[in-house]
N, C-alpha and C positions, 0 to 999 in steps of 0.2 A: 529694371528687369525683374519680373515676378517669377518666383519659383514655388512649385507645389511639391510637398512631401506627403506621401500617403502611407499611414501605419494602420495597424489593426484596431487599436483601442483608444478611446478618448484619454485615458490616463497616460498612455505612452505619448500621445500627441502633445499633451500639456507639458510633459517633461522635456520633450525634444524642442518644442517651441521656445522654451526658456534659453536654449543654447544657440539658437539661430537668430539672425538679424531680422529687421522689420520687412525685408523683401522676400521673406519666406512665409508661406502659408502651410500650416500642418493640419491635416484632416485625417479622420479614422474611417476605415472601411467596415468596422464592426465584424471583423473576422472574414470568413469566406463570403464572396458575393456571387459566385457561380458554382454550381455543383450538379451532380446527377439528381434529377427530381425523385422524390420519395415514392411516388405513386406507381412507377413502372421501372422495368429493368434499365432502360436507357443505355444499353450497350449493344451495338450491332455485332454479334458474334461472327457473322459470316463475312463482315468487312474488317477483319483483323482487329476485332474488339473495339471498334471506333466508338468512343463515348459521345453521348448526346447531352451536353451541358445546357443548363438554363440558369437564368438569374434566379437566385433563391427567392421563394415566395415571401413577399413582405418587404423586399429590399429594392423594389423597382424605383421608388422615390429616391432612396439613398444613391443608387447607381446614377440616376439622372443628375443629381447634385454634384457627384464626382465628375461627370462629364462636363457640366457647366464650369466647374472650377478648373478643369484641365484645359478647356477651350481659352480661358483667360490667362493661362500661364505660359511663359516662354520656355520653361524647363520643368520637367516632371521627374521626381525621384520616387522610386518604390522601395519603402523601408520596412517591409514586413519582416517577421522573425527569421533568424538565420538558420533555418532547417528546411527539410523537404516540404513541410506544410506551408511554411512561410514563402518558399520559392514558388509553390504552386499558386498561392494567393496572388503574388506579384504577376505571374503569368496570366492568370484570369483577368486581373485588372488591366494588364497591357492589351489583352484582346478586347475588352469592353471599351477602353479609351482609345483604341486605334493606334497603339504605340508599336514600334518595331522591336521585336525581342532581341535583335541584334544590337540595338542602341545601348550606350552605356548609361543606363538610367536606374540600375539596381544597386542599392547601397545596403550594407549590413554592418552591425556592430554587436560585439559580445556583451557589452555593458552600456547602460545609458548614462554616460558621463560626457562632459563637454569635450574632453579630449577624443573619446571614442566617436562621438557624433560628428565632430569636425573632421576627423580622419576619414570617416565614412563618406561624407559629402565630397571631400577632396579626391577620393579614389573609387568612383563609381565603376561598375562593370556591367556586362550584359547579363541577361537572365540565364542561369545555368540549366539547360534543358535536360541534362542527365539527372539532376535533382528532381526536376518536374516530372520526368518520365518514371522515376522510381516512385514518386507519390501517386502518379496515375495508375501504375501497375498495382500498388497496394490497394488503392481505392476501388479499382475495377475487379480485382481478385476477391476482395471482401464483398463487393456487391454481388458478384456471380455466386459465391458460396451462400450468402444470405438469402438472395432472392430464389435460388433453386432448391436449397436445402430446407428453408423455413416452412414452405407449404407442405413438404413431405412430412416433417415432424408434426406439424399442426394437424394434418389428416390422420396420422397414425397414433398420436398420443392426446393432444389437447389443442384446441384452437388458440391462436395467438402466440405460438412458440417461435423462437428464432434460433438459428444455428449459425455460429460465427466461426471463422477460421482460428483465431487465437483464443476466443472465449471457450471454445469447446475443449481445447487442451488444458486450459486452466481448471475447468470444472473436472476434467478427467484426473488431474493431479490430486484434487481434493477428494474425489470419490475413491481413487486407488488408496489413498492414505486411510480413509475410513474403513475400507475393506481389510487393510493390514491390521488396523486396531481390532476389528471383529475377529479376525483369524488368529490373533495373538494368544498364545498360551503362556501364562505367567509361570516362572520357575522359582522355586523357593531357594533362598540362600540366607546365610546368617553372617553377622559381623560380630566380632569381639571388640568392644570399645573400652578402653581403659583411661584412667587419669592417674598420672604419676607425680610424685613430689621428690625432688632431689634431697638427699640427706643434708640437713642443715638449712633447708629452705622452707618457706610456707606456701609458695606459689605452685599450684598444680598446672600441668599441661596435658593435653589429650594425645593419645596414640592409638593406632589401630593394629589389630592382628594381621600379620602378613603370611606367616607359614612357619617353617622350621629351617634348620641349617641347610637343608637339602634344596629348598626353594619354596615357591608359593603353594599354599594349601587353600582349596576352595571348600568351604563348609556348606554342605547342602541340606542339612537337617538338624533338628534339635538334639538328637542323640549324639551326633558328632560334636556339636557345640558343648553339650554337657560333659562329654568325656574329656575334652581339652580343658574346660573350666575346672574339673575335678583334679586334673593333673597339676594345674597351676595353683591349687589351694595352698597358701602359706609359703610359697617359694620365694627366692630372692631374685630381684630384677636388677640388671646391670647394663649400662651403656657399653656397647662393644664396638661401635663404629660411629664416628661423627664426620660429616662431609659439609664443609663450608664453601660458599661461592658467592659470585656476584651475578645478578640477573639484570639485564638491560631491557626495559620496555620501551618500544618505539611508539610514537603517536600514529593514530590512524590517518590515512590520506585525506585530502579534502573531499567534500561530497561530490558524488555524481547523482543523477536523478534517482536511481534505485536505492542507493545508500541513504539519501536524504529522506525518502519515503519510509525506509526501514527504521531509521533513528527517530524520526518524528512520531512514528507509531510506538516505538519502545518508551521514549522519554516523555513525549507530550500527549500520548493517546490520540494523535490525529489519524483519521483515515486518509488513505492516499489522495483521495479527491480534494479533501480539505487542505492538505499540504500543498498541492499544486496550485490551488486557488490563491492561497496566501503568498506563495513564492512568485506567482505571476504579478501580484500587486507590488511586491518588493522590487521586482525587476523593472516593471513599467514606470514606477515612480510614485512616491508619496510626498505629501506636503510636510516638509520638516522645518521647524522653527529656525529662523536666521539662515536657511539654506534654500527655501523654496521647494519646488517640485524636483525630486531627485530619485534616480534609480539606485537602490541600496545594494542590490546583488547583481551578479552576472547572470547570463541566460541559464534558465533552470532546466532545460531538456538537453542533457549531455551525457555521454558515457566516457568522456575524456578526463584524465588526471593532470593535464597540462596546466601550468601556472605561468603567467607572464613574469618576466624579470622585474618589471616595475612593481608588480604586486608583492613579489618576494622581498624586494628591498624595503617597500613601505611597511610590510609586516615586521621585518628585522628591526627597523627604526623604532617601531612601537614597542617590541619586546625589549630592546635595549633600554629605552627610556623608562618603561614600567617595571621591569624585573631585574635588569642588569645583564652584564656580559655573560655570566655563567649560565643563563637561561637560553643563550644563542649558540647553536652549533657552529663548528669551525667553517663548514661549508653549507650553503643552503640546501634544503631537501628538495629533491625532485623525484617524482613518482613515475614508475613504469606503467605505460598505457597498455591494457590487455590487447591480445592479438586481434580480436574481432571488433574492437571499438571503432566507431566511425571517426572519432577524433576531430570533429568539425569545430568544436568550441573548447574553451577552457573548462576547468572544473568549476563547480558552483562555489563562489567565494564572495565576500563583501567587495563591492566595486571601489570602496574607499576604506581600506583596512584601518586607517587611523580613526575612523568614526566608530567608537565603541557603542554597544547597545544602550548603555545608560545615557549617552549623549542624546539619543533620539527617542528614548522611551516615551516621553510625554507627547510625541507626535504620532505614535503608532497605536494601533488597536492592540488588544491583549494578544491575539493570535499573531499579528505581525511582529510584535516584540519578541514573543517566545521563539518564533522561527528564525528571525534575524539573529537572535542571541545564539541559537544552536549553530547556525551557519558561520557566524563570526568566530565563535569560540573554537569550533572544529578547525577553521582555516588558520587562525593564529597559532593554535596548539601544534598543527602539523609542521610549523617552522621553528619549533622549540626543541630543546635538548631532551635526551632520553630520561626516563625515570630510573633511578638506580636503586636496587634492592639487595640487601645482604641476606643470603639464604642459608638455612641450617637444615640438614637432614640427619636424623639419628636412628641407629638400629639398637633395639633394646632386647636383651636375651634373658629368658627364664627357662631353665633346663635346655631342651633342644628347640624351644619355640622362639620366634622372632616377632617383635612389634616394631612399627615404624612410626616416627613422628617427624613432622616438617613445619617450618614456619619461616617468616621473613620479617625484616624491618626495612623501612624505606630510609636509605641513606641520603638520597637527593630526590626531591619530588619532581623536578624537571616540568614537562608539559602538563603533568597531572595537577599542578597548581591551578590550572585553568579548566581542563576538560578531560573526561574519561569516556570512552566508547561504551554504549549500552550493550547488554547481552541478551539473547533470546531466552536463555536458561540461567537460572541463578547459579553462581559459582560458590563452592564451599569457602567460607571465610577462614583465613589463616592468620594467626597473630605470631608474635615473636616467641621463640623458645627461651627458657632460661639458659644460663651458661652451662653447657654440658661438655664433658671431656670423656675420653675412653677410660672406662673403669669406674665412672660415677655410679654409686649405689642409689637405687630408687626405692621409694616406698609406694606400694600400689594402694591408692586411696579408693579406687572403684574399678571394678571389672564386670561388665554386663554382656550377656549374650543377647543380641537383637535380631529378631526374625524380619526378613525383607522378601519381597517378590519383585522379579523383574517387571519393568513397566512397558506398555505398548508405546510405539512411536507417538509423539504428540500430534494433535491436529494442527493444521497450518493456522498461523495468524496472518494478518495482512503482511507484516514484515517478513515472515519466513516464506510466504507464498511469492512475494516479489523477488526475494532472494533466489528461490527455486526457478522462477521464470527467467531471471537474468542468467543464472548459471547454466541453464539448458538452452539459452539463445532463443527464447520465445518472446516475441514482441520486441519493442524498442522503448527507449526512455519515455517517449510520449504516449505509450499505449497502456502502461501498467494500471494507472488510476482508472482509466475508462473501462478496461477489461473487468476489474473487480467491481466497479459500479454497475456495469451491465449484468453480470451474472447474479449480482445481489438483487437488482430490481426485477429481474426476470424470475426470481424465486427458484433459481437452480441451486443456490446455496443460502444459508442463513448464518447469522452471527450468534454465537453462544459463548458468553463470558470472554469476549475478545478473540475467540477461535472461529474458524470457518468450518461449517458442517454442511454436507450436502443434503438437500431435501430428497424426498422420494422421487420427485420430478427430475431432479438433476441426475439421480442414479439411473433412472429408467432411460433417459436420454443418452447418457454415457454408455450404457449397455448396448443400446440400439446402434449408436455410432461405432462402437468397437466391432460389432458384428457386421454392419453394412458399409461403413466408411472408415475402415481402419487407418487409412493414411491421414485423414483429416484430424484424428485424435492422436496420431503418432508424434511423440515429442521430437524425435530426431528428424522426421520429415518436415515438421513445422519450422524447426531451426534451420533446415536446409533452404526452405523457401525465403526465410529472413536473409540468409546469406546471399541468395540470388537477387534479392531486392537491393542489397548493398552493392553487388556487382553492377547492377543497372545504374545506380547512383554514381559509380566510379567510371562509367562509360565502357565497361568491359562486356556487357551483355545487352542484347536488343530486347526492349521491354515486351513487344507484342509476341515475340518468339517464346519468351518465358511464360506468357499467358497461355499460349497454345499447348506447351508442354503440360501445364497444370490442368487446364480445363478439359482437354480431350479425354484424359483418363478419368477425371472427376465425373464428366457427363456420362460416360459409359457405366461407371459405378452406380450412379444415381438411377440409370435406366434399369439395371439389374435388380437394384433394391426395390424399385416400384413393382417390378414383375414378381419378385419373390414374396412380397408382402401384400399382394392383391387381396383386398377384402379383409385385411387384418386390422383390428383396432385394439390398442393396448389400454386396459382399464387400470387406473392408479388406485391403490388402497386409500390414499388421502382424498380421493374424490368421492368415496362412498360415505353415506350418512346413515344414521340410525332412524331416520324419518321414513315412515311408511306412507305411501301414497294412499290417501283416503278415497280415491276414485277407483283404483284398480288393485291395490294391495302390494305393488312392487316396492322394493327398497329404493328410495330416491337417491340421486347422485348430484355432485356439484358439476356444473358446466360453465364454460366461459363463452360469453357472447360479445357483441360489438360494444356493449355498455358495461362490461365487467362480468363478475361471477354471479351465478344464481343457482338455485336448487331446482332440479327438474326430474320428471318421471322418465326412466329409461325406456319406457314403452312408446315413446314418440315414434311415428305420428298417431298411432292408435289412441295413446293417452297424452294429452297436451298440458297436464298439470304442472305448473311452475310456482315457485315461491322465492321471496327475497331471502337473502342470507342475513340472519340476525346474530350479531355477536353478543352473546349474553355475558355479563360480568359476574352474575350470581349475587349481586348486591340488591338491597331493598331500597326503593325510592324513598328518601326521607320526607317527601311531601305527601304521597298518597299510598305508599306501601307497595306500589307496583314493582316491576322488574326494571332494572337499569341496564341499558344496552350501550355498546360502543358505536359511535357514528363517525363520519368523516366530513369535513368541510369540502368545498369545491377545490381547494388547494391541497387536500389530502391530509390535513391536520386532524388528529383524533380528538374527539370530545365525547362526553357522556351525557345521556339524556334518558328520561323516562319512556318506557315503551308505550305508555298510554297517551303520549302527545297526539293531538293538541289539547286533550282534556287535562293533561298535567304539564306544566311548563318548566319542570326541573331540568337544569343543564349545569355542567361543570367541566372545566378543563382538567381538574384533578380527578383521579379514578376512585369511585366509591368501592369499598371492599366489603366482604361478607362479615368481617369481625365488627362487633358493635363497641361503642365507647363504654369502658368500664365504669365511668362516672355517672353518665346520664342515659345510657342505653340507646343513644342516637347513632346515626351512620357515621363511620370513619371514612375519611378521604386520604388518599395517598398522594403526596406531593413529590414528584420526581426531581432529580438534580444530582449534584455531586454528593450531597448528604440527604438521601431520601428520608422522608418522615411521614408519620400518620398523624392526622389531627381531627378533632371533632367538628362536624359541620355546624354545630351551634356555637357561635362566637362567645357567648357569655359563659359557656362551659370551660373553654380554654385548655381542654386536655390535648396533649400531643406527646409523641414518643418517636425516637430515632428508629430506623428500620432494623438495625442490628439488635435492638432490644426485644 
């Protein structure tokens, strides 16, 4: 009896094939096989939003091969990913292969291990139409917003723009933060920072001014600071209160999709898209020495903190063997799932907790090893004992004024022997204080007044934006990476030293959306839509009815916006140039056409003057002395060449800079990487320097 198993990717197929017998054939659909075609709306609004799906262009041959394989099989299993998207892929496959959706041919597993795959085969179910309808509702909702809103934005601002339901809110968050930063007015404040040495000791410790015996004092200017410093000149300092205690630090829970993306950003410098790509590889399976193809982590799109009892036991066994009984809590840790979590899968964890990162390092790429190590350490640490710290807080008095000092020592490292969670902002480091008792006299080694100004809220990073999206209920685990990638590629935001900054285009679009489509960019409304999609998934709401509720109001809002902005065209400052049209004298502007951006006269159609956009580097061509410009390959990779091409054939992947070599006066090139450096174009010269120099 021949059995056919259909999964999404070849890597997943290879891993699963290893666990099944010779009478199983495992093939890949390469993701979605049927979808709404890109070239038209493909949703019949008048017929209850009936979608018009088609086989994805370029996949006709693959679909035919799947049909032929299905015809030869006695039993077909649809083993796509265990989420809405995976359920929809199985549903589309069932339609194309002529399968009954009521048949028990759908299998799922949270991890790709022999036990999980075998259990899935033994317990098939029918396709979950509630999951499918939730995916259809999201797909159609986003298609309606995108295809109706994008032409409006393109007409009013710039050709080629797109407006998305989730991406618009993400851009708004970044724009609102930028506006908060601009509106921020810093306030002056002063700190008085001291260093004290106990009598009979040599070790100094820091303390900060708190106030007086009546309470806290805020120092707002130099005059106030100088007055207090003058009063403290030559006075005696004495410890008047010592408070000792024990602090317990608990480990962070295992990863869910959002926290994995945040931590990979903080600790590894990975963008969300890169994190999910590597996580997908680890889930689907990699070739490991002496193990073959194996899936190393559980499913990576999840918002659940559940952990299976088997995984908890395996982690406990590892901890016991590696660190001993004192590193194992009396009862296993279980973490509370948040109220709005879908809870469809376990948390992200190693599928085989006993397999440490070092055991598989030689079989993994650099990125795979780093991410597996992060996931493995976080999971093992979450099942370890608390870190215990002995804390000391001391009040120090001079005249009526009070200084405070605090510190701690680690009495038991617990889970921190393996892993500590990263932070978005640096925390003030604290060390142990010397032995202090009430009445201890102190010598003031140093007392300085330091001026400070309050700081504006920081710009979002990828990590903090994902955290904000999750906290506000915007999007779901599978959407964060795609959302950030989309708004970056559309040039609505830009990256600046790891922070996310809105472009003028992003700000103008957000302003227009706030004025004309306030609900689309309303954080609470977007979160409400996500909740309604969850209700559809749980079979509590009818999906076409929810589409009517949303679209009927959106359609009316769009109609009013078009009427109100009839004949209006918004001109961006970033689209203006300092180039004067030599034909009519107008100031030329940047426009976007079918083949990209170009410079054109705004007097069209009277004046049809156009020019190519040339990205000058300011560097001199080392061959002919001409100007070096930046160019792009067909795949979008930037390189540098002489503007006089084809008369001059100078090209370089490394960027020529305006600075000349101090040794031979030739052109310097900048080589990018983790440690950027400048070097002379002339090999025999040999001059080079690091960027920080």
